[in-house]
N, C-alpha and C positions, 0 to 999 in steps of 0.2 A: 509350713514354708511353701508347699505346692500351691495352696490357695492364694497366698500373697503374690507369688510370681504370676499366677494366672490372671489376677485382677490388677496387675501393675499397669497404670495408665500409659506409661512410656512404651510398654509392649504393644499397646492397642493402637497407638496413634500411627505408627509407621505402616502397618498393614492396611489401615484405613486409607491413608494417602496413596499408597501404592495401588490399592484396589481401585481407587477413583481413576487414576491415570491409566491403569490397565483397562478399565471399562471404556474410557475415552478412546484409547488406541483400538480396541476391538470394534467399537462403533465406526471409527474411521475406516478400518480395513473392510468392514461389511458394506460401507457406502462406496460403491464402485465409481460413481460419478466424481465424488471428492477425490478418490484415489487416482483416477485417470487425470483429473485436473492438476493435482499435485505433481504427478510424474511429468506432465507436459511443461509445467512451470520450472521444475528442476532441470529438464532438458534445455529449455530456453536460457536459463541462467548459466548452465554449463557452457552452452554455445556462446554466450556473450563473454564469459571469462576466457574461453579458449579461442576467441575470434582470430588472433594472429596465426593460430595453427590450422583452424578449420576453413578460413576464407581462402578460396582458390586464387584470388587475384587481389591486387591493390584496389581498395574501394575508392581511391581518389584519382586513379589513372583514367584519363579521358581518351576517346577515340571517335572522332566525328564520322569516320567511315563505318563504325559499328553502332551508331546511335539508333535507339528504339528497335533493337532486334526482338523478334517474337520469342515467346516461351518455347523451349526445345531447340533453340539454335545451337549449332556446334560450338563448343567452347563456352557458351553462355546459356545453360539449360533453363534459366529463369529470365532470359532476355537481358537487355541493357536499358539504361535510362536515356534521358534526352541528350546527355553528353557522352554516351557510349560506355558508361561505367557499368561494370558487372553487377547485376541486381542481387545475386546470391551473396557476394562479398559485402555489398552495402546493407543488405538486410541483417546479416550476421553482426557486422559492426554497429549497425543501428540499434540492435538490441541492447548494447551497452548503455548508450546515452539515454534511450527511451526508458529503460528500467531504472536508471539512476534518477532521472527526472520524475519518475512516477513513485518510487519507493522512498527516496530520501526526504522529500517534504513531509510525507506522512509520518516517518519516524521522528523527525524534529517536532512536528505538531503533536505527536503522541506524548513526547516527554514534556513539552511546555503545557499543552492543554490538560493532560492528566494531572500535572502539578497544581495548576490553577483550580481545576474542578475538585480535586480531592481536598485542597485547602479550604475552598469555599464550602464544600459539603460537610467537612468535619467541624470547622469553626462555627459556621452558621451565622445567624444574626445579620448585623450591618455589613460585615465582611462578605458574607455570601451575596447580599443584595448588590454591593458595589461591583464585585467581580462579575457576577452573572449579568448585570445590566450592561456592563462594558462588553461582554461577549455578545449580548443581544444586538448591540449596535452593528457589529460585523455580520451577525447571523441573519439580520433583516434583509441583506442584499443577496440576490441569487449568486451562487458560487461562480458561475461563468462570468457574469458582469463584473463581480468584485475582482476576480483574477485578472481580467483584461484591464480594468481601471488601474489596479496597482502596478501591473507590468508596464502599462503605458506611461504611468507617472515615473517609474523608476528607470525606464528605458529598456530597450531590447537587450537580450543576453541570457545565457543559461542560468547564471547565478541569480539574476533578478527574477526570472521566471520561477525558479524554485523557491525564492524568498516569498513571492506573491502567493504561491500555492500553500506554503507553510502558514502564512497568515490566514488564508481562507479556511484551512482545516482545523485551526486551533479552537474556534468557538464550538463546532459540533462535538469535538472530542471532550472539551471542557464540560459541556452540558451532560453528556453521558456519564462522565466521571463524577460530576456533582450529584446527579440523580442516584447513582449506585452507592456512593459514599454516604449520602443522607440516609439511605435505607440501612446500610450496614452499621452506622454509628449508634443506632438505637437498639441493636441486638443485645441480648443478655451478656454474652461473653465480653463485649466491649465495655459495658457498664462494670462488669466484674474486674476487668483489667484496670479501669480508672479507680475503682474502690480499693484495689490492692496497692495503689500508690504509683502506678506506672505513669511516666510522663507522656505528653501528647505525641512527641516524635516516636516514642517506643510503641505506643498504641497503634499509630498509623503504620509504622514499619512492620510490626509483628502481626497485628490482628486485622488491620483494615486492608493493607496493600494486597495481600494474597487473595482476598475475596473480591476485590474490585478490578484487579488487573486482567482477569480472564475476559469478562464482558467488554472491557475497554479495548483489549487486544483484538478480539473478534470483530468489533466494530471498525477498528482501524484497518484491519485486513480488507474489509469491504471497500474502504475509501481508496485503496491503492488503485483499483480499476478506474474510479472517478479521477484520481490524480493523473493517471496515464492519459486518459482522454483529454483532460484539461491541458496537460503539458503538450500533448501533440497538437491540440487546437491553438495554443499560443505560438508554437513553432510554425504552424500553418499560416497564421496571421502575421508572421514576421517578428513576433515578440519573444521568441525563445531561441532555439539554436539557429545559427547563421550558416549559410553556404560556405564551404562545401561539406559541412558536417553531415555524416550519415545518421540522421535522426528520422524516425518513421513519419512523424507529422510534417517535417520539412520536406521529406521525399514526396509526400502527397501533394504538397504545394507546387514543387517543381515539376511534377509529372501531370498536373491537372490539364495542361495544354495537349497532352497526348491521349486523353481519355477517348477521343473519337478515332484516332489512328491506331492505337495499340492499347485497348482498354484493359486487357488481362494483366499486362505489366503495370499499368497505372494504378490498379487497385491492390496490388500486392502489399504495400505498406499498410493500407487500411485494413486488409485482411489480418495481418499480424497484430495490429492494435486490437481488433475485434476478438481474436482468439485469446490473447493474454488477458484482456479485460474480463471476458466471460469466465475464464479459468479462475481469476482472483475472486470474482463474485460467487461462483459456485463453491470455491474453497472456503470462503467466509461462511456461507450457509451451512456447509458440512461441519465446520468447526463449531458453529453455534449449536447445531443439533447434537453433536457428540459431547459437548461440554455442559449440556443442560441436564442436570442431575434429577430434575423433576419428571423427566420422561420415563 
């Protein structure tokens, strides 16, 4: 009886899975750069959620008497913008809209693109060819030009900007999903599941999804930084958020005339975009390294 319990496969699977995720966590903790970037992103997300509590002033309140105050001014320690609005409050509230416009399109593209890519990779044949050639049509255009073209066609606005970014990110995610799924479907345990009589949906859900989701998720995490830059760029060009919305890209646009008179205040939104984008990039690299079991 002792030998049977020791070799029971159900007893061996759970420790193996827990051991993998324990190893991933230990790698992340040892990676100080990834840890710091994760903490910074958590802090910015918390700041965005608690914006009504943390913001010292109304981000929409204007005062021409206080316009373009320098950093360190009394009552406005990060200065004011071209309409006298407090920069601290607008940066805090701007984190909300900027993060939504950066993260939500990637999440939508992750669901749609992964579904197309996994379906194409698992089924193969003509279905794969049709889906992936359709993805290649969009993938052939530079992401910046494609986002601008779609946003220009749909019209300015936050929803249209996020829709255009979602369309831009579906093809690259689909290509990654198709590539990983094609590799996984030829493995022995997938063939064994098919031979045992499992249906296609069962094989995909139980045996394929768990093995392809990690690389797709890591890749999508890296796209968030690109999404934030593109979303801010669309707002800067007038195709995204509209005044007086506190969005970092739009704030860069409205402050561009103050670059020579008050440059330190004018670059604050760009600095926030840079920090968040770099943190998402480094976090993606850290997750990729931590989840690579071959290392």
